C-alpha positions as semicolon CSV with decimal commas, in nm:
position;residue;x (nm);y (nm);z (nm)
1;M;0,000;0,000;0,000
2;T;0,133;0,340;-0,096
3;P;0,205;0,560;0,203
4;G;-0,062;0,829;0,250
5;T;-0,321;0,633;0,053
6;P;-0,634;0,546;0,259
7;S;-0,699;0,179;0,309
8;G;-0,926;0,042;0,037
9;A;-0,872;0,339;-0,199
10;A;-0,738;0,257;-0,541
11;P;-0,419;0,445;-0,629
12;G;-0,482;0,750;-0,861
13;R;-0,858;0,749;-0,814
14;G;-0,865;1,090;-0,641
15;R;-0,648;1,234;-0,913
16;S;-0,885;1,100;-1,179
17;R;-1,183;1,254;-1,007
18;A;-1,011;1,594;-0,996
19;Q;-0,920;1,572;-1,360
20;G;-1,278;1,471;-1,446
21;G;-1,409;1,774;-1,260
22;V;-1,181;2,004;-1,455
23;V;-1,295;1,849;-1,783
24;L;-1,660;1,886;-1,679
25;I;-1,612;2,255;-1,596
26;G;-1,437;2,306;-1,927
27;L;-1,726;2,138;-2,113
28;L;-1,973;2,356;-1,929
29;W;-1,781;2,669;-2,033
30;I;-1,769;2,546;-2,392
31;L;-2,143;2,475;-2,389
32;T;-2,209;2,819;-2,239
33;A;-2,000;2,987;-2,510
34;L;-2,176;2,788;-2,781
35;G;-2,511;2,888;-2,631
36;V;-2,414;3,256;-2,632
37;I;-2,297;3,228;-2,993
38;A;-2,621;3,052;-3,089
39;L;-2,830;3,321;-2,918
40;S;-2,628;3,591;-3,090
41;F;-2,684;3,428;-3,429
42;A;-3,054;3,388;-3,349
43;R;-3,084;3,753;-3,249
44;E;-2,903;3,868;-3,563
45;S;-3,125;3,645;-3,776
46;F;-3,436;3,785;-3,606
47;V;-3,315;4,141;-3,666
48;E;-3,239;4,065;-4,030
49;V;-3,578;3,898;-4,083
50;T;-3,756;4,190;-3,913
51;A;-3,561;4,441;-4,122
52;A;-3,647;4,250;-4,439
53;R;-4,016;4,248;-4,344
54;N;-4,007;4,620;-4,266
55;N;-3,841;4,692;-4,599
56;Q;-4,109;4,490;-4,777
57;S;-4,380;4,673;-4,580
58;L;-4,223;5,008;-4,666
59;E;-4,205;4,915;-5,032
60;R;-4,570;4,808;-5,040
61;A;-4,666;5,121;-4,846
62;G;-4,479;5,328;-5,104
63;F;-4,685;5,175;-5,385
64;A;-5,002;5,244;-5,186
65;A;-4,898;5,607;-5,131
66;R;-4,843;5,646;-5,506
67;A;-5,183;5,488;-5,570
68;G;-5,339;5,741;-5,331
69;I;-5,171;6,029;-5,513
70;E;-5,286;5,904;-5,854
71;T;-5,640;5,860;-5,721
72;A;-5,638;6,214;-5,579
73;I;-5,515;6,356;-5,911
74;Y;-5,788;6,168;-6,099
75;R;-6,053;6,302;-5,860
76;L;-5,920;6,657;-5,891
77;L;-5,925;6,638;-6,271
78;A;-6,276;6,492;-6,268
79;R;-6,394;6,766;-6,032
80;Q;-6,241;7,032;-6,255
81;Y;-6,428;6,894;-6,556
82;T;-6,764;6,861;-6,381
83;R;-6,730;7,206;-6,226
84;S;-6,673;7,366;-6,566
85;A;-6,965;7,168;-6,713
86;R;-7,233;7,266;-6,457
87;P;-7,406;7,606;-6,430
88;A;-7,265;7,864;-6,192
89;N;-7,595;7,879;-5,998
90;S;-7,608;7,501;-5,946
91;T;-7,724;7,390;-5,600
92;Q;-7,531;7,064;-5,622
93;E;-7,334;6,984;-5,309
94;P;-6,955;7,033;-5,343
95;D;-6,734;6,729;-5,393
96;P;-6,616;6,594;-5,054
97;I;-6,260;6,605;-5,189
98;E;-6,281;6,982;-5,145
99;A;-6,257;6,922;-4,771
100;G;-5,895;6,832;-4,841
101;S;-5,875;6,464;-4,755
102;L;-5,897;6,133;-4,938
103;R;-5,880;5,784;-4,787
104;G;-5,860;5,448;-4,953
105;S;-5,679;5,115;-4,976
106;F;-5,453;4,945;-5,224
107;A;-5,320;4,587;-5,225
108;G;-5,358;4,533;-4,851
109;S;-5,234;4,880;-4,752
110;V;-5,433;5,183;-4,647
111;Y;-5,358;5,539;-4,749
112;E;-5,468;5,890;-4,662
113;V;-5,398;6,186;-4,887
114;E;-5,406;6,544;-4,762
115;I;-5,501;6,780;-5,045
116;Q;-5,403;7,143;-5,005
117;D;-5,447;7,412;-5,268
118;E;-5,142;7,635;-5,274
119;S;-5,376;7,934;-5,253
120;G;-5,425;7,839;-4,888
121;K;-5,060;7,921;-4,810
122;L;-4,855;8,239;-4,802
123;N;-4,592;8,293;-5,070
124;V;-4,263;8,316;-4,880
125;N;-4,120;8,542;-5,150
126;L;-4,410;8,790;-5,140
127;V;-4,538;8,789;-4,781
128;S;-4,484;9,105;-4,576
129;E;-4,253;9,103;-4,276
130;A;-4,543;9,172;-4,037
131;Q;-4,756;8,886;-4,170
132;L;-4,459;8,646;-4,176
133;A;-4,393;8,732;-3,811
134;A;-4,761;8,669;-3,727
135;L;-4,751;8,337;-3,912
136;I;-4,439;8,214;-3,730
137;A;-4,598;8,308;-3,396
138;A;-4,925;8,137;-3,491
139;A;-4,726;7,822;-3,575
140;G;-4,631;7,807;-3,206
141;I;-4,259;7,880;-3,251
142;P;-4,145;8,048;-2,929
143;Q;-3,900;8,331;-2,876
144;P;-3,609;8,366;-2,931
145;D;-3,638;8,106;-3,212
146;S;-3,925;8,291;-3,382
147;G;-3,724;8,614;-3,405
148;I;-3,418;8,433;-3,536
149;I;-3,622;8,250;-3,802
150;L;-3,805;8,565;-3,913
151;E;-3,494;8,779;-3,961
152;S;-3,291;8,493;-4,107
153;I;-3,556;8,427;-4,374
154;L;-3,557;8,797;-4,459
155;D;-3,177;8,797;-4,481
156;W;-3,178;8,480;-4,691
157;K;-3,398;8,627;-4,963
158;D;-3,287;8,992;-4,967
159;Q;-3,021;9,119;-5,207
160;D;-2,768;9,261;-4,961
161;T;-2,503;9,093;-4,746
162;A;-2,571;9,281;-4,422
163;H;-2,750;9,071;-4,162
164;R;-3,022;9,188;-3,927
165;T;-2,975;9,176;-3,549
166;N;-3,103;8,817;-3,519
167;G;-3,051;8,722;-3,883
168;A;-2,770;8,554;-4,073
169;E;-2,561;8,607;-4,385
170;D;-2,249;8,445;-4,532
171;D;-2,038;8,493;-4,218
172;Y;-2,277;8,264;-4,024
173;Y;-2,328;7,998;-4,292
174;Q;-1,960;7,980;-4,390
175;A;-1,877;7,879;-4,031
176;L;-2,101;7,571;-4,055
177;A;-1,992;7,221;-4,157
178;P;-2,024;7,195;-4,449
179;P;-2,007;7,568;-4,524
180;Y;-2,234;7,737;-4,776
181;G;-2,347;8,087;-4,867
182;A;-2,670;8,275;-4,813
183;K;-2,906;8,271;-5,112
184;N;-2,966;8,647;-5,130
185;G;-3,239;8,588;-5,383
186;R;-3,574;8,429;-5,452
187;I;-3,651;8,108;-5,263
188;D;-3,710;7,831;-5,520
189;T;-3,853;7,555;-5,298
190;T;-3,982;7,561;-4,942
191;E;-3,725;7,291;-4,848
192;E;-3,466;7,561;-4,901
193;L;-3,580;7,699;-4,567
194;L;-3,407;7,405;-4,398
195;L;-3,081;7,582;-4,486
196;V;-3,191;7,899;-4,306
197;R;-3,066;7,969;-3,957
198;G;-3,312;7,857;-3,689
199;V;-3,536;7,646;-3,915
200;T;-3,512;7,296;-3,768
201;P;-3,680;6,986;-3,916
202;D;-3,937;7,004;-3,634
203;Y;-4,026;7,364;-3,714
204;F;-4,036;7,288;-4,086
205;Y;-4,223;6,954;-4,100
206;G;-4,435;6,988;-3,784
207;R;-4,407;6,851;-3,435
208;Y;-4,594;6,733;-3,128
209;E;-4,571;6,928;-2,804
210;K;-4,717;6,871;-2,459
211;G;-5,014;7,098;-2,400
212;A;-5,108;7,276;-2,077
213;D;-5,321;6,975;-1,975
214;G;-5,043;6,730;-2,056
215;A;-5,208;6,606;-2,377
216;P;-5,006;6,611;-2,700
217;V;-5,069;6,911;-2,926
218;Y;-4,969;6,912;-3,293
219;R;-4,795;7,220;-3,429
220;T;-4,821;7,266;-3,805
221;G;-4,483;7,303;-3,975
222;L;-4,378;7,581;-4,210
223;A;-4,390;7,333;-4,501
224;R;-4,771;7,344;-4,484
225;L;-4,794;7,718;-4,433
226;L;-4,561;7,863;-4,695
227;T;-4,535;7,821;-5,072
228;V;-4,339;7,950;-5,369
229;Y;-4,616;7,885;-5,624
230;S;-4,924;8,091;-5,538
231;T;-4,910;8,453;-5,653
232;R;-5,256;8,551;-5,527
233;G;-5,284;8,836;-5,284
234;Q;-5,572;8,657;-5,109
235;V;-5,589;8,341;-4,900
236;N;-5,823;8,052;-4,981
237;V;-6,042;8,000;-4,672
238;N;-6,120;7,640;-4,766
239;H;-5,755;7,531;-4,772
240;A;-5,572;7,766;-4,535
241;P;-5,437;7,601;-4,217
242;L;-5,536;7,774;-3,895
243;P;-5,199;7,954;-3,850
244;V;-5,241;8,111;-4,196
245;L;-5,590;8,235;-4,106
246;L;-5,459;8,370;-3,777
247;S;-5,189;8,564;-3,965
248;I;-5,443;8,762;-4,174
249;P;-5,396;9,128;-4,069
250;G;-5,687;9,247;-3,856
251;I;-5,872;8,915;-3,824
252;P;-5,994;8,834;-3,469
253;E;-5,873;8,498;-3,338
254;E;-6,232;8,386;-3,269
255;A;-6,334;8,459;-3,629
256;A;-6,034;8,268;-3,768
257;R;-6,115;7,966;-3,554
258;A;-6,484;7,982;-3,650
259;I;-6,393;7,983;-4,020
260;Y;-6,154;7,693;-3,970
261;E;-6,409;7,478;-3,783
262;Q;-6,703;7,563;-4,012
263;R;-6,519;7,477;-4,332
264;K;-6,446;7,128;-4,193
265;I;-6,821;7,059;-4,200
266;R;-6,874;7,199;-4,546
267;P;-6,636;7,403;-4,763
268;F;-6,764;7,752;-4,843
269;R;-6,897;7,809;-5,194
270;D;-6,797;8,176;-5,182
271;I;-6,710;8,452;-4,937
272;A;-7,075;8,555;-4,908
273;E;-7,154;8,211;-4,768
274;M;-6,861;8,242;-4,529
275;R;-6,994;8,576;-4,403
276;S;-7,335;8,425;-4,330
277;S;-7,194;8,107;-4,173
278;I;-6,981;8,248;-3,892
279;P;-7,125;8,433;-3,590
280;F;-6,882;8,724;-3,624
281;P;-6,896;9,041;-3,832
282;V;-6,655;9,034;-4,123
283;G;-6,448;9,350;-4,128
284;T;-6,203;9,481;-4,386
285;W;-5,997;9,165;-4,333
286;G;-6,262;8,980;-4,536
287;A;-6,121;9,134;-4,855
288;Q;-5,805;8,927;-4,802
289;L;-5,998;8,598;-4,824
290;T;-6,122;8,408;-5,127
291;T;-6,252;8,070;-5,238
292;A;-6,078;8,090;-5,577
293;Q;-5,816;7,825;-5,642
294;T;-5,480;7,832;-5,816
295;G;-5,504;7,487;-5,974
296;I;-5,177;7,400;-5,799
297;F;-5,211;7,141;-5,524
298;T;-4,985;6,986;-5,264
299;L;-5,068;6,619;-5,212
300;T;-4,925;6,451;-4,902
301;A;-4,990;6,078;-4,902
302;E;-4,928;5,858;-4,598
303;A;-4,964;5,482;-4,637
304;R;-4,900;5,168;-4,434
305;E;-4,994;4,803;-4,437
306;E;-5,296;4,733;-4,221
307;K;-5,097;4,519;-3,973
308;S;-4,769;4,707;-3,987
309;K;-4,630;5,017;-3,821
310;A;-4,397;5,087;-4,114
311;R;-4,522;5,393;-4,299
312;R;-4,429;5,595;-4,605
313;V;-4,503;5,960;-4,663
314;I;-4,476;6,103;-5,016
315;R;-4,536;6,467;-5,097
316;T;-4,588;6,606;-5,446
317;I;-4,700;6,937;-5,592
318;I;-4,899;6,922;-5,913
319;S;-5,043;7,180;-6,148
320;L;-5,367;7,114;-6,330
321;S;-5,296;7,280;-6,663
322;P;-5,609;7,322;-6,878
323;G;-5,526;7,310;-7,248
324;A;-5,176;7,171;-7,193
325;T;-5,058;6,862;-7,376
326;A;-5,064;6,669;-7,046
327;P;-5,361;6,678;-6,806
328;Y;-5,131;6,788;-6,524
329;Q;-4,771;6,873;-6,444
330;T;-4,558;6,750;-6,154
331;L;-4,374;7,047;-6,007
332;Y;-4,223;6,873;-5,706
333;W;-4,180;6,515;-5,577
334;N;-4,034;6,400;-5,244
335;E;-4,034;6,041;-5,118
336;N;-3,831;6,115;-4,804
337;V;-4,071;6,335;-4,611
338;S;-4,042;6,363;-4,232
339;D;-4,404;6,441;-4,158
340;Y;-4,514;6,414;-3,796
341;E;-4,886;6,501;-3,803
342;S;-5,010;6,144;-3,837
343;M;-4,739;5,990;-3,618
344;T;-4,798;5,890;-3,258
345;P;-4,626;6,144;-3,031
């Protein structure tokens, strides 16, 4: 018997047990590592599958958004034809599309198209400084941002290189990364405003804010309030967003809100009907309102699959051109719109 070995114990058995324990621990570590690797692969596969499904949903939603835009254009053209064909004193009810919204479905996706005549916006190249200031305030942009945006827009489109107190010219924009210069000329598209000092994507596209009661409140972005296409000196009451109505010089806030709410029920045939429909006297500010249209429309189509959260927003501006070789012209097309109004805050 080997000295130090307990009676009845086989030589080397304790050593074998120790070695077996080490091997077992090693196997457990190997199995744990393999499990982690397998979980990692599974998670990556799940992410890839989810991303592929979202891409497919986005693609199908994009086709649905295009279908909504084409449907809206067809309805606008049909309305234009029927309007020109019926007598001016017709008592026929106006087409519901004049309320500015169209809903439908296409290939398992649902879409909603917002239809806005450009005559319901203010031309950023023609609007007065006072009315532009009133519009920015009505859009809920607080100070000091509102003052910076106002004076920076004025600096952007004027011809000189001297900036206003809160404005910006080349010295400001050249210090940015990447640097660029001030336009100092006519604004060609409203998206150009995203280059202007103080105009953030939230202020441009719209945003949700927390109201006084804690509920989310939507603030309309400058993209829906300003245009470069309409040259009318009057605002279309059937298509003007509330901030545009509030910016009309001399209009009482209560009258602007009454017009906005009443036209949701039924668009006004003419200004005489508007005067008789709201419980407020119409002062000299009424001369700045009209129901005449430009024939240029902004169509904003949002679409998604019925069981998917993936959504696409496409915005286009079209001109219905009577007598032209084509029934309409596309003036603007954007498939990468950050539009927050129909998103959950």
